[in-house]
C-alpha positions as a LaTeX table, in Angstrom:
\begin{tabular}{lrrr}
\hline
Residue & $x$ (\AA) & $y$ (\AA) & $z$ (\AA) \\
\hline
Val1 & 28.79 & $-55.50$ & 90.33 \\
Tyr2 & 25.80 & $-53.62$ & 91.69 \\
Lys3 & 23.47 & $-56.50$ & 90.86 \\
Leu4 & 25.75 & $-58.95$ & 92.68 \\
Leu5 & 25.70 & $-56.74$ & 95.76 \\
Asp6 & 21.93 & $-56.32$ & 95.54 \\
Phe7 & 21.55 & $-60.10$ & 95.37 \\
Ala8 & 23.89 & $-60.58$ & 98.32 \\
Glu9 & 22.08 & $-57.92$ & 100.34 \\
Ala10 & 18.71 & $-59.49$ & 99.56 \\
Ser11 & 20.06 & $-62.85$ & 100.74 \\
Thr12 & 21.60 & $-61.69$ & 104.02 \\
Gly13 & 20.14 & $-58.24$ & 104.65 \\
Ser14 & 17.74 & $-59.39$ & 107.35 \\
Phe15 & 20.54 & $-60.68$ & 109.60 \\
Arg16 & 22.00 & $-58.56$ & 112.39 \\
Ser17 & 25.17 & $-57.76$ & 110.46 \\
Gly18 & 23.42 & $-58.03$ & 107.11 \\
Phe19 & 25.31 & $-55.50$ & 105.03 \\
Gly20 & 28.69 & $-56.64$ & 106.34 \\
Thr21 & 27.83 & $-60.22$ & 105.50 \\
Ser22 & 26.52 & $-59.22$ & 102.09 \\
Thr23 & 29.79 & $-57.38$ & 101.42 \\
Val24 & 31.79 & $-60.54$ & 102.07 \\
Leu25 & 29.32 & $-62.61$ & 100.02 \\
Gly26 & 29.44 & $-60.07$ & 97.18 \\
Cys27 & 33.23 & $-60.22$ & 97.21 \\
Gly28 & 33.09 & $-63.99$ & 96.92 \\
Leu29 & 30.63 & $-63.85$ & 94.03 \\
Phe30 & 32.64 & $-61.22$ & 92.17 \\
Ala31 & 35.85 & $-63.18$ & 92.72 \\
Cys32 & 34.27 & $-66.14$ & 90.93 \\
Ile33 & 33.83 & $-63.92$ & 87.90 \\
Ala34 & 36.99 & $-61.79$ & 87.99 \\
Gly35 & 39.48 & $-64.40$ & 89.18 \\
Ser36 & 41.70 & $-61.82$ & 90.88 \\
Asp37 & 41.77 & $-60.84$ & 94.55 \\
Ala38 & 43.15 & $-57.38$ & 93.85 \\
Ala39 & 40.47 & $-56.60$ & 91.26 \\
Asp40 & 37.84 & $-57.90$ & 93.66 \\
Ala41 & 38.99 & $-55.69$ & 96.53 \\
Ala42 & 39.24 & $-52.65$ & 94.27 \\
Ala43 & 35.82 & $-53.05$ & 92.66 \\
Ile44 & 33.80 & $-54.07$ & 95.70 \\
Gly45 & 35.70 & $-51.80$ & 98.06 \\
Arg46 & 35.07 & $-48.77$ & 95.88 \\
Ile47 & 31.34 & $-49.40$ & 95.98 \\
Thr48 & 30.79 & $-50.59$ & 99.53 \\
Met49 & 33.15 & $-48.50$ & 101.67 \\
Asp50 & 30.88 & $-45.43$ & 101.68 \\
Arg51 & 27.75 & $-47.52$ & 102.20 \\
Leu52 & 29.36 & $-49.36$ & 105.12 \\
Gly53 & 30.32 & $-46.03$ & 106.68 \\
Glu54 & 26.78 & $-44.73$ & 106.31 \\
Arg55 & 25.45 & $-47.79$ & 108.12 \\
Gly56 & 27.72 & $-47.23$ & 111.11 \\
Tyr57 & 30.60 & $-49.59$ & 110.42 \\
Pro58 & 33.97 & $-48.15$ & 111.53 \\
Lys59 & 36.41 & $-47.55$ & 108.66 \\
Pro60 & 39.02 & $-50.15$ & 109.81 \\
Tyr61 & 36.32 & $-52.80$ & 110.24 \\
Ala62 & 34.87 & $-52.01$ & 106.80 \\
Cys63 & 38.34 & $-52.36$ & 105.26 \\
Ala64 & 38.78 & $-55.70$ & 107.02 \\
Leu65 & 35.43 & $-56.93$ & 105.66 \\
Val66 & 36.41 & $-56.09$ & 102.08 \\
Ala67 & 39.90 & $-57.59$ & 102.50 \\
Ala68 & 38.52 & $-60.80$ & 104.03 \\
Gly69 & 35.91 & $-61.10$ & 101.31 \\
Ala70 & 38.49 & $-60.53$ & 98.59 \\
Cys71 & 40.69 & $-63.28$ & 100.04 \\
Thr72 & 37.90 & $-65.79$ & 99.47 \\
Gly73 & 38.48 & $-65.33$ & 95.76 \\
Ile74 & 41.57 & $-67.51$ & 95.85 \\
Leu75 & 39.40 & $-70.48$ & 96.87 \\
Ser76 & 37.19 & $-70.40$ & 93.79 \\
Pro77 & 38.36 & $-72.38$ & 90.74 \\
Pro78 & 38.55 & $-69.59$ & 88.16 \\
Ser79 & 41.00 & $-67.62$ & 90.35 \\
Ile80 & 44.40 & $-66.88$ & 88.84 \\
Ala81 & 46.36 & $-68.35$ & 91.79 \\
Tyr82 & 44.23 & $-71.51$ & 91.79 \\
Ile83 & 44.85 & $-72.15$ & 88.10 \\
Ile84 & 48.62 & $-71.58$ & 88.36 \\
\hline
\end{tabular}
């Protein structure tokens, strides 16, 4: 999970909202592997919530970023809902 987030941060870190964008991108990448939105939000949220707070993101906005990123997992083919 950390390597996925490092890759996402390296890809979008230079943008104005780089870490927020990399959080959503990391959620999407992890959802392709895990296949579950809930697992995605739990894993990525646990790692990124403190880092988002340290970078000045308000707590509700950070939660919304993780939730929005986790919802992208349903669009990727290995997701549980997509297969059913």
